C-alpha positions in Angstrom: -109.9 61.0 216.6 -107.6 59.0 214.5 -103.8 59.4 215.6 -101.4 60.9 213.0 -97.9 59.6 212.3 -96.4 62.1 214.4 -98.9 61.4 217.4 -98.0 57.8 217.1 -94.2 58.4 217.2 -94.8 60.9 220.0 -96.6 58.3 222.1 -94.1 55.4 221.4 -91.4 57.8 222.6 -93.3 58.7 225.8 -93.7 54.9 226.5 -97.6 54.7 226.7 -98.0 53.1 223.2 -95.9 50.0 222.4 -95.3 48.7 219.0 -92.2 46.3 219.0 -90.1 46.0 216.9 -91.2 49.4 215.4 -90.1 49.8 211.8 -90.2 53.2 210.2 -91.2 52.1 206.8 -94.4 50.8 208.4 -95.4 54.1 209.7 -98.0 55.6 207.4 -99.6 59.3 207.7 -102.6 58.0 209.9 -101.8 54.3 210.4 -99.0 51.8 211.2 -98.6 48.7 208.6 -98.3 45.5 210.7 -95.9 42.8 209.4 -96.2 39.1 208.7 -94.3 36.7 211.1 -94.0 34.2 208.5 -93.7 33.2 204.9 -97.0 31.7 204.0 -99.3 30.8 201.0 -102.8 31.7 201.1 -104.9 29.1 199.2 -108.3 30.1 197.4 -111.4 30.1 199.6 -109.4 29.3 202.9 -109.2 31.4 206.0 -105.7 31.2 207.2 -104.3 32.9 210.7 -101.1 34.8 210.5 -99.4 36.4 213.5 -98.1 39.9 213.3 -94.3 40.5 213.9 -95.1 43.4 216.2 -96.0 43.0 219.7 -98.6 45.8 220.6 -99.6 47.2 223.7 -102.4 49.9 223.8 -103.0 52.3 226.7 -106.5 52.7 228.2 -107.2 55.5 225.9 -106.3 53.9 222.5 -108.3 51.3 220.5 -107.3 50.0 217.0 -109.0 49.0 214.0 -107.5 46.8 211.4 -107.7 46.8 207.7 -106.2 44.8 205.1 -103.8 46.9 203.0 -105.3 47.6 199.7 -102.5 46.0 197.6 -103.5 42.8 199.2 -107.4 43.5 199.1 -107.3 44.3 195.5 -106.0 40.6 194.9 -108.9 39.2 197.1 -107.5 39.0 200.4 -110.1 39.9 203.2 -109.4 40.5 206.8 -111.9 39.2 209.6 -111.9 40.2 213.3 -110.4 43.8 213.0 -110.6 45.7 216.4 -108.2 45.9 219.1 -109.7 46.9 222.6 -108.0 49.4 224.9 -105.5 47.7 227.3 -104.6 44.9 224.9 -101.1 43.4 225.0 -99.5 40.9 222.6 -99.1 39.7 219.0 -102.0 40.1 216.9 -103.6 37.2 215.1 -104.7 38.3 211.7 -107.7 36.2 210.2 -107.2 36.4 206.3 -109.3 34.7 203.6 -108.2 34.5 200.2 -111.5 35.2 197.9 -109.3 35.8 194.6 -108.7 33.7 191.8 -105.2 32.7 192.6 -103.1 31.6 195.5 -101.4 34.7 197.3 -97.9 34.3 198.6 -96.7 36.3 201.5 -93.1 36.8 202.7 -92.0 37.1 206.4 -91.9 40.7 207.0 -94.3 41.9 204.3 -96.7 44.7 205.3 -100.1 43.2 205.2 -102.7 44.9 207.6 -103.0 48.6 208.7 -103.5 49.4 212.2 -105.6 52.6 212.6 -105.4 54.0 216.3 -108.3 55.9 217.6 -108.5 57.8 220.9 -111.1 56.4 223.3 -112.8 58.9 225.7 -113.4 58.0 229.5 -112.5 54.4 229.1 -113.9 52.5 232.1 -112.8 49.0 231.0 -109.6 47.5 229.4 -109.3 44.2 227.7 -108.6 41.1 229.8 -109.7 38.4 227.6 -108.2 35.1 226.3 -106.0 36.7 223.9 -104.0 39.0 226.4 -100.2 38.7 226.2 -100.6 36.4 223.1 -97.5 35.2 221.4 -97.7 34.0 217.7 -101.0 32.6 216.3 -103.7 32.0 219.0 -106.5 29.7 217.6 -110.1 30.1 218.9 -111.5 27.5 221.6 
């Protein structure tokens, strides 16, 4: 089941889901738009890592799918690595590749990626990997 906007807001108020700082303009009917933590230019043909402004904490019964917002995808920006495991805490590192014909300019605070939250039934494991409690962009080993 995908969480609706009212369910996301309810869970934020109950405290079992964390999105900080929460921005009401980022709340969509069945997703939340993550914002870029910096101003950046995406050159053509290059994978660029960008951190989300938001720090996210998912409880054990929620997972997230990330998708590039269509306004950027239509210009050729593609997102790689789009899943958040239950129990994850931290900023999200967004792996974005410009496959378009022109550079793409992004301003700090621009809504860039949709986070779709899904209910996970009977979770018996939570995320405990290298990216737990990440701050800013985290590069691969």
